Each structure stands twice: as structure tokens, then as C-alpha cells.
ZAVEX-403684 format. One line per 3 residues: number of its first residue (from 1); their letters; for each residue x, y, z of C-alpha. Coordinates in steps of 0.5 Angstrom, whole numbers, plus 500, padded with zeros to 3 digits. Last residue first. Example, Ala and Ser with C-alpha at 12.3 -4.5 7.8 and 13.67 -1.06 7.14 Angstrom:
2 = SA = 527,498,514 | 525,491,516
//
This chain:
527 = QYA = 102,531,913 | 104,529,920 | 103,521,919
524 = QAG = 106,521,912 | 113,523,915 | 113,516,919
521 = RIN = 111,513,925 | 115,509,929 | 111,504,934
518 = EHD = 109,499,928 | 117,498,927 | 121,499,920
515 = PMS = 128,501,922 | 130,509,920 | 136,509,916
512 = FPL = 143,513,918 | 148,514,913 | 155,510,914
509 = IEA = 161,514,917 | 168,512,915 | 173,513,920
506 = PKD = 178,518,918 | 185,515,915 | 191,515,919
503 = LGR = 189,508,922 | 189,505,915 | 192,499,918
500 = KLI = 199,499,914 | 199,506,915 | 199,506,923
497 = NRL = 203,500,923 | 209,504,919 | 208,510,923
494 = MTY = 209,506,930 | 215,502,927 | 219,508,925
491 = TVK = 218,511,932 | 214,516,935 | 212,519,942
488 = EAQ = 208,525,944 | 201,521,943 | 198,527,940
485 = QCR = 204,528,936 | 204,520,933 | 197,522,930
482 = KAA = 200,528,927 | 205,523,924 | 200,518,921
479 = NEL = 197,524,918 | 203,527,915 | 205,520,912
476 = REN = 198,519,909 | 199,526,905 | 206,524,903
473 = SYK = 204,518,900 | 203,511,902 | 209,507,899
470 = KAL = 213,514,897 | 212,517,904 | 213,510,907
467 = HLV = 220,511,904 | 222,517,908 | 220,514,914
464 = GRC = 225,508,913 | 231,513,911 | 230,516,918
461 = SNY = 230,509,921 | 236,508,917 | 239,514,920
458 = TQS = 238,513,927 | 245,510,929 | 248,516,926
455 = EHN = 245,520,931 | 249,517,937 | 246,515,944
452 = RSF = 239,514,940 | 232,517,940 | 235,524,938
449 = LIQ = 234,523,931 | 227,519,932 | 224,526,935
446 = NIA = 227,530,929 | 224,525,924 | 217,526,927
443 = WHT = 217,533,928 | 219,534,920 | 213,529,919
440 = ATG = 209,533,923 | 211,540,919 | 210,537,912
437 = IKE = 213,533,907 | 218,538,905 | 220,539,912
434 = GQE = 221,531,912 | 226,532,907 | 230,538,910
431 = LFY = 230,534,917 | 233,528,913 | 238,532,910
428 = AAD = 240,536,916 | 241,530,920 | 246,527,915
425 = YGQ = 247,523,910 | 252,521,905 | 252,513,907
422 = ALK = 260,512,906 | 262,518,908 | 257,519,914
419 = WEQ = 260,512,916 | 267,514,916 | 266,520,920
416 = HSK = 262,517,925 | 267,511,926 | 272,517,927
413 = PMH = 268,520,933 | 265,527,930 | 268,534,932
410 = TEE = 273,534,926 | 266,533,921 | 264,540,924
407 = TRF = 256,539,924 | 251,545,924 | 244,542,925
404 = LYA = 237,544,924 | 231,544,929 | 228,550,927
401 = NFG = 228,554,921 | 228,562,922 | 233,564,917
398 = DIR = 241,563,917 | 244,558,921 | 250,562,925
395 = RHL = 257,561,922 | 260,556,927 | 266,556,932
392 = AIR = 268,551,937 | 272,549,943 | 273,556,946
389 = QND = 277,556,952 | 274,559,958 | 273,552,962
386 = FYV = 269,550,956 | 267,555,951 | 262,555,945
383 = EVI = 262,560,940 | 256,562,935 | 257,567,929
380 = KST = 253,572,925 | 247,574,929 | 251,574,935
377 = YVV = 253,568,940 | 256,566,946 | 255,559,948
374 = TTQ = 258,557,955 | 259,550,956 | 257,544,961
371 = KGV = 260,537,960 | 256,531,958 | 259,530,951
368 = YRF = 266,534,951 | 270,528,948 | 265,529,942
365 = PVS = 268,535,939 | 263,541,939 | 257,541,934
362 = YYN = 251,546,934 | 244,545,934 | 238,549,932
359 = KEE = 232,552,937 | 233,559,935 | 233,562,942
356 = GLF = 234,555,945 | 241,554,942 | 242,546,943
353 = VHY = 249,544,944 | 252,538,940 | 256,532,941
350 = NRQ = 250,527,939 | 250,525,947 | 248,532,949
347 = VKA = 253,538,951 | 250,542,956 | 248,549,954
344 = KTI = 249,556,958 | 247,562,955 | 251,569,953
341 = KKI = 248,574,948 | 253,578,944 | 250,585,942
338 = EFL = 253,587,935 | 258,593,934 | 258,595,927
335 = DPP = 263,591,922 | 268,594,917 | 270,599,923
332 = LDR = 268,606,922 | 273,611,920 | 276,616,925
329 = MAE = 274,624,927 | 278,630,926 | 277,630,918
326 = KEF = 269,630,919 | 269,635,924 | 272,642,921
323 = EEF = 269,642,914 | 264,637,914 | 261,638,921
320 = VAR = 261,646,919 | 257,645,913 | 252,640,916
317 = RCG = 251,644,922 | 250,651,918 | 254,656,915
314 = QKK = 255,663,918 | 253,666,925 | 248,668,929
311 = QYP = 242,664,927 | 245,658,924 | 243,656,917
308 = KNN = 238,650,916 | 242,644,913 | 242,640,920
305 = LIE = 235,642,922 | 232,640,915 | 236,634,914
302 = LQT = 233,632,921 | 226,633,919 | 227,628,914
299 = FIA = 230,623,919 | 224,624,924 | 219,623,918
296 = ANL = 223,616,916 | 223,615,924 | 216,615,924
293 = EEI = 214,611,918 | 219,605,921 | 216,606,928
290 = SHY = 210,603,924 | 203,606,923 | 204,614,923
287 = IEN = 199,619,925 | 201,627,924 | 199,633,928
284 = RLP = 205,634,932 | 210,633,926 | 212,640,925
281 = AFI = 212,641,933 | 216,634,935 | 221,635,929
278 = KRY = 224,642,929 | 222,645,936 | 222,639,940
275 = VNT = 228,636,937 | 231,643,938 | 230,643,945
272 = VAN = 233,636,946 | 239,639,942 | 240,644,947
269 = EVS = 240,639,953 | 245,635,948 | 250,641,948
266 = GKD = 249,642,955 | 252,636,957 | 256,637,964
263 = QPK = 250,643,965 | 245,637,966 | 249,636,973
260 = AVR = 244,631,977 | 249,626,978 | 256,628,975
257 = TAR = 256,626,967 | 258,620,965 | 264,618,960
254 = LEI = 266,612,955 | 272,612,951 | 271,610,944
251 = GYH = 275,604,941 | 270,602,937 | 269,595,939
248 = AGL = 272,597,946 | 266,602,947 | 261,597,944
245 = QGC = 263,592,949 | 263,597,955 | 256,599,953
242 = LEN = 254,591,953 | 257,591,960 | 253,597,963
239 = FKP = 258,602,965 | 261,603,972 | 262,610,974
236 = EYR = 270,612,977 | 270,619,979 | 264,622,980
233 = DAK = 260,615,981 | 254,612,978 | 253,605,978
230 = TVY = 250,601,972 | 251,606,967 | 249,606,960
227 = AKL = 242,603,959 | 240,605,966 | 242,612,964
224 = NDS = 247,616,968 | 248,622,964 | 251,621,957
221 = LIM = 258,623,954 | 261,618,949 | 269,619,947
218 = KPL = 274,620,941 | 268,621,936 | 267,615,930
215 = RGF = 265,617,923 | 259,616,918 | 255,621,922
212 = YLL = 249,617,920 | 252,610,921 | 255,613,928
209 = AQN = 248,615,930 | 245,608,927 | 250,604,932
206 = LGH = 248,609,938 | 241,607,937 | 242,600,936
203 = IFD = 246,600,943 | 240,604,946 | 235,599,943
200 = STK = 239,593,946 | 240,597,953 | 233,598,954
197 = QSP = 230,605,953 | 224,603,949 | 221,602,942
194 = LAI = 226,607,939 | 225,613,935 | 231,616,933
191 = AFT = 235,623,933 | 241,626,930 | 244,633,931
188 = YQS = 250,636,928 | 251,642,934 | 258,643,930
185 = FPL = 262,643,936 | 257,639,940 | 256,633,936
182 = VIV = 249,631,938 | 245,625,940 | 238,625,941
179 = LIE = 234,618,943 | 227,619,942 | 223,613,946
176 = CKH = 217,610,943 | 210,609,945 | 205,604,941
173 = ILG = 198,606,940 | 194,600,939 | 189,600,933
170 = TER = 189,593,932 | 190,592,925 | 193,599,923
167 = DVW = 197,599,929 | 198,606,931 | 205,610,932
164 = SRT = 208,614,938 | 212,620,940 | 215,621,947
161 = KGT = 217,627,952 | 223,627,956 | 228,626,950
158 = FDI = 233,621,951 | 240,623,952 | 247,623,948
155 = QMV = 253,627,947 | 258,625,942 | 265,628,944
152 = EGP = 272,630,940 | 270,631,933 | 272,638,933
149 = NHS = 274,641,940 | 269,644,944 | 267,651,946
146 = LML = 261,652,951 | 255,656,949 | 251,660,955
143 = TLN = 244,659,954 | 239,665,953 | 232,665,957
140 = RSG = 225,666,953 | 221,672,953 | 214,673,955
137 = VKE = 208,669,952 | 202,675,953 | 206,681,953
134 = KLL = 211,679,948 | 206,677,943 | 207,684,939
131 = TCF = 214,684,940 | 215,677,937 | 211,679,931
128 = RSY = 215,686,930 | 221,682,930 | 219,676,925
125 = GYG = 216,681,920 | 209,683,920 | 205,680,914
122 = DSH = 205,682,907 | 206,674,905 | 200,672,909
119 = EAR = 199,665,909 | 207,663,909 | 208,669,913
116 = YEE = 203,666,919 | 207,659,918 | 214,662,919
113 = WLL = 211,666,925 | 208,660,928 | 215,656,927
110 = QKT = 219,662,930 | 214,663,936 | 216,656,938
107 = VGV = 212,650,938 | 217,644,941 | 211,641,946
104 = RKL = 205,645,946 | 203,651,950 | 205,655,944
101 = EKL = 200,652,940 | 194,655,945 | 198,662,945
98 = WYD = 198,662,937 | 190,660,937 | 188,666,941
95 = MQE = 192,671,937 | 190,668,930 | 184,674,930
92 = EFV = 189,679,933 | 194,678,927 | 189,678,922
89 = TQR = 186,685,925 | 193,688,926 | 195,686,919
86 = DNV = 189,690,916 | 190,696,920 | 197,696,918
83 = SAG = 194,696,911 | 196,691,906 | 201,693,900
80 = TSS = 198,696,894 | 201,703,894 | 208,701,896
77 = YFV = 213,707,897 | 215,706,904 | 215,698,906
74 = KQF = 215,696,899 | 221,700,897 | 225,696,902
71 = ESD = 223,689,899 | 226,691,892 | 232,695,895
68 = PLS = 234,688,899 | 233,688,906 | 239,690,911
65 = LLA = 236,697,913 | 230,693,916 | 234,688,920
62 = ELS = 238,694,923 | 231,698,924 | 229,692,928
59 = NEF = 221,692,930 | 220,691,922 | 213,693,919
56 = ELG = 211,698,924 | 218,700,926 | 219,703,919
53 = RRV = 213,707,918 | 214,710,925 | 222,712,923
50 = YAK = 219,715,917 | 214,719,920 | 218,721,926
47 = VTN = 224,723,922 | 219,728,918 | 215,730,924
44 = KSI = 222,732,927 | 223,737,920 | 229,736,916
41 = CLS = 236,739,916 | 240,732,916 | 244,733,923
38 = RAT = 238,737,926 | 233,732,924 | 237,726,927
35 = AKI = 239,730,933 | 231,732,935 | 229,724,933
32 = SGT = 234,722,938 | 237,715,938 | 244,718,935
29 = QLY = 246,712,931 | 240,709,930 | 237,715,928
26 = SRL = 242,717,923 | 242,710,920 | 234,711,919
23 = ISK = 234,718,916 | 240,716,912 | 236,710,909
20 = VQD = 230,715,908 | 235,719,904 | 238,714,900
17 = MRK = 230,711,898 | 229,718,896 | 224,723,900
14 = IKG = 217,724,899 | 216,732,900 | 213,735,906
11 = MYT = 211,731,912 | 209,724,910 | 204,720,907
8 = PKQ = 204,713,905 | 200,711,898 | 193,709,899
5 = NAG = 190,703,896 | 189,699,903 | 189,706,907
2 = FM = 195,708,911 | 196,710,918
//
């Protein structure tokens, strides 16, 4: 058609821009070359030339007419633009690559066209690009859009495909499940990588989604995920106990779709497809070394997706959410929902229950010694129940230090309260001092604290152990405690005797000397 450095040639005199637009509009209205030529009193070949030239650059004449004048002028009057043959050559050279990429998860023609135009600014428009690919890859089906009330429902689903991250030290590949959550009215979307689909991870994902939206919907809708529904039923599904607690905490209604009816949650099905296209595909060649790195990349792509203008209407997901949905939703409570863990514990002789997960002790009223209790705890609090009545409430011990005590004075017998008041000591004090000396000494003091019916009866022994450190040194006491650890038994007397006899010290090894004997030859015999 046109050379690389040659102006496009048309039949007769070159038309002005307004005349070219009139030709294209008339052709769009009539759909006929002959009718256009007759109405504008020009030759049919002139109409053909301008229509053909326009379609070579943009498959849709409506889109062509909507271009700014500067862009429109380049199509019909540019003498420096790439030739049609040049564009065809570039396009055909990349055809095999595009067909291969389209088989990968989330890759679309839109994404490939954007990458193509980033390298070739004078390349084909999107419509023409798709037309040329159509014979090879076919077209995609359209889905019916349903109407939804603003902020009413939050739809949830996991993607079928997973993502992964690679441990820098071991090289192990860790697969991650991707949870997708969408508000159907605006299509405002959230996605997060989770270690698994277990209920604890699932609830963490829900909490993060609510933080992202900053508001509460009226209900949650999901299919019959194992982490969400324990028994599927069309009318009365049974929900996971922890999910039920979450719903109660936030005041959100839980709903499940009918079995094998994905159309009941069509918005999140569409959102999963968008996640494949807008998150999986752009990140397809990236490698991450932690789930935090992966989620940071996902969040970046989410921002792009939610701020990108709609294709067929004005605005974007975030703008519609901010304008219409945010006010229709409720405020988040001060605290996010936390999973409550439950365990059984017998009240020990020192009127404390042992929380095995963190290996620490919490007091209950001394009259419950020997009773079987239920301990309910989160990351912040520990509650102890007996016969469905709460008998103790504690702030959970911070950090990861084991064998610490949290004791409420009102739980102690009166004699223990008076003794403690007089002495000024408690188990936490002795354990803290033992930890400063060493882990073995900490272990020894903890064993001594549990050696008597009442903890306070062991305080003098603990004071004696700490005195040994002052008398013999911290290092020697720690070595003596290690010796007791091997025997799995310790008392103050044992530690004192070990130190007194020097058994904590390594045995002295004397240098070996060769005895004199007539049958023993020395080094001189081998010279």
C-alpha cells in the first residue's frame, strides 16, 4: 500500500480531515461504498481508499473516529509512520510467541497487545490486533452481569491455580493458595496468598480483606469450602464453628451457594478470571523468596486492577466503591476477630493450669485444685472455665519465654498471700534470675518450684540455688545444673554437693610419659 517514507496515495485530490471523517461516518451509517459515494458526490474508489486505509490501522471505524485529531492525522497523512508491510512483518514474527503465551494462566490478548504496543508505538490498534489473531485463537465468551445492592454481599473463592515462593537457603518451593474476595456491585477485588486452605489461614485471609475494604458487608457468600461449610445443604448449611464465631464477632450473615452451582457466585468467578489475567499473568516470570514478598507483588497488581477504568462504562472499581458502596457498609469493630483455641487442663497442686502451647502457667482459685477445666485462649487473653463458669481471666504472657507464671493474688490461699507479702518473692522472680544465669539453671529452678505441694514452700530452696551462683560463680552453677539435667533430677542439695566436690569441673588429664624399660625402643632406634 504505502512505502515507509511515502505519503498515502488516494484517488483524486487528498481530502481535508473533516471530509475524511464525513466519508467514514457516511460509510458507517449506510454500510455501502456506493451509497456513500453517491451521497458525498465522490468516486467509489476514493471511498474505498479511505475506508481501507482506516481499517488497516484500526479494525473499528467508530474507534478511529474517536481518536484525537493528532492521532487521526497520523493515520491518513503521516509520511514517517511504519508501513503496513512493516507492521505485518513484525506481527507475523511474534505470532508463534503470542500463541504460546495465550496458553499460560491468565494471559489475554489485551495483555499481549499492551506489551506489543509498548515496543511498537506505530503498531496495530487493539481491534485490528484481535482480528488478526482471531483465526488462530478464537474468541472468548461473554458473561451475563447480575445486578447487586451496594455493599450487601462479599463473595469468596480460592483460585484453582496456585502460586509459589522459593526458600533462599534450602531451595524448597512452597506452594500458596490464592484467596479472592470481591464486592459484586463495584467489582472491587482483593486477593491474598495463604499457606493453605485450612480454617485458620482462611480466617486470616478474611480479616485481611476486611482491613483492605475498611468496611463490613451484610453477608459473606461462598461455595461449600471445607474451611467454611461442614455440611452442605440447600436450605440450612452447617458452617465451620470458627467461621460462625467470625460471623458473630462482625455481625455478618453467612451464606453458602447451592452445591455445584457456580453461577450463584458469578461475580467472584469473574474476579478469579481477572486475578489470573491481571495478577498471575503479569507476575508469571517473577520469583519470590517469601510469602510476604509474593503478597506485596499481588497488592501492587491489585491497586492497578482496582484503579483501571472499566471497559464499557465510566469510572473504576475503587471509584465506584468509594462513591456508592463505602457509605452503605458498616464500620469495622475496634478489634479484628481472633481464633479462640480450646484445650483441657487439670488444676495442679500449685493452683495453676499449664498452657501447653506456650508452656506457661496461669492461676485459678486454689479451691479448684485437682479439677479438670477448659482453657479458652487467644493471642491476648486466657480464660479458664469449670462447669461452664469462668473462674479465671488473665492477660496472656507476652513473648516466647517458657515456664513463666501469671498469678492472681486473690487465687492464693490466705497463708500464701501473707507469706508472699512478707518475702516479696514469686515464681516469676526466681525463673527470671535463673534465666539470667543460664538455660540449665532456669530448668533446675523450675523443677524445684514443682517439687512441693505448694509453690511457696520451694522459695527458700530457690534462694539457696541463687546463692550458690554468688559463692561459686554463674558458670559453675550452670555446669552443675547441666549435670543434673543428664540425671533428670535436681534439688538444692544435689547442686550444692556437686559444686562442693568440684564434680562440675572437667576431669584433669595428665600428660602421658613413656616408662623406661629394656624392651621399649625410643625414637633413636628409627633414625
